[in-house]
C-alpha positions as CSV (number, residue, x, y, z in Angstrom):
1,M,9.9,10.3,-0.9
2,S,11.2,7.5,1.3
3,A,12.2,4.1,-0.1
4,I,9.2,2.6,1.7
5,E,6.7,5.1,0.2
6,C,8.2,4.5,-3.3
7,Y,7.9,0.8,-2.8
8,L,4.2,1.0,-1.6
9,K,3.2,3.2,-4.5
10,S,4.3,0.6,-7.0
11,C,3.5,-2.5,-5.0
12,R,1.0,-4.9,-6.7
13,E,0.4,-6.7,-3.4
14,L,-1.6,-3.7,-2.1
15,A,-4.4,-4.8,-4.5
16,R,-5.1,-7.6,-2.0
17,F,-6.6,-5.0,0.3
18,C,-9.0,-3.8,-2.4
19,S,-12.5,-5.2,-1.9
20,R,-14.1,-4.4,-5.3
21,S,-11.3,-4.7,-8.0
22,G,-10.9,-1.0,-8.3
23,W,-7.7,1.1,-8.6
24,I,-5.5,2.3,-5.8
25,D,-5.5,6.0,-5.4
26,N,-1.7,6.6,-4.7
27,A,-2.5,10.2,-3.6
28,S,-4.5,8.9,-0.7
29,L,-1.9,6.3,0.3
30,H,-0.7,6.7,3.9
31,Y,1.3,4.4,6.1
32,A,2.5,4.3,9.7
33,V,5.4,2.3,11.1
34,A,4.0,0.1,13.8
35,W,7.3,-1.7,14.5
36,Q,10.9,-1.6,13.1
37,S,14.1,-3.5,13.4
38,D,17.3,-3.4,11.3
39,N,15.9,-5.5,8.5
40,E,12.1,-5.5,8.9
41,V,9.4,-2.9,9.2
42,L,5.7,-3.5,10.1
43,V,3.5,-0.9,8.5
44,D,-0.2,-0.1,8.8
45,I,-1.5,1.1,5.4
46,K,-4.6,3.1,4.4
47,F,-5.7,4.2,0.9
48,D,-8.8,4.8,-1.2
49,E,-9.9,2.3,-3.8
50,L,-11.4,4.1,-6.8
51,L,-14.3,2.5,-8.5
52,M,-15.2,3.7,-12.0
53,E,-18.4,3.7,-14.1
54,G,-18.4,2.2,-17.5
55,T,-18.2,5.7,-19.0
56,G,-14.9,6.3,-17.2
57,Y,-16.2,8.6,-14.5
58,Q,-15.3,8.0,-10.9
59,A,-18.3,6.3,-9.2
60,E,-17.1,5.7,-5.7
61,R,-14.1,5.8,-3.2
62,V,-13.9,2.9,-0.9
63,P,-11.5,3.1,2.1
64,C,-9.1,0.2,2.4
65,F,-6.6,-0.7,5.0
66,G,-4.2,-3.4,6.0
67,R,-0.9,-4.4,7.5
68,M,2.3,-5.5,5.8
69,R,5.7,-6.7,6.9
70,L,8.5,-5.2,4.7
71,F,11.9,-6.9,4.6
72,L,14.8,-4.5,3.9
73,D,18.3,-4.8,2.5
74,R,21.3,-3.1,4.2
75,Q,20.6,0.2,2.3
76,G,17.0,0.3,3.7
77,R,15.4,-0.7,0.4
78,V,12.4,-3.0,0.4
79,I,13.3,-6.4,-1.0
80,R,10.1,-8.3,-0.3
81,C,6.8,-8.0,1.6
82,E,4.4,-10.2,3.5
83,I,0.7,-9.4,3.7
84,L,-0.6,-9.8,7.3
């Protein structure tokens, strides 16, 4: 798993792309690099937001998407992000 994928799967900022206060399904998380330099990466992100019923059963999957700019250190690890 890449450093970017690891970061995105634990990134709380992705919740800003959720429309109904559900949970992010990390298994559905996909990203594509739209642009990259030595210390920045622009990524397009898609994932499903899981909505649950009061009984704990999955009620619905809502597709979510967005774009983020990731700032990298010299080792290629994400040190911060910006929602676009």
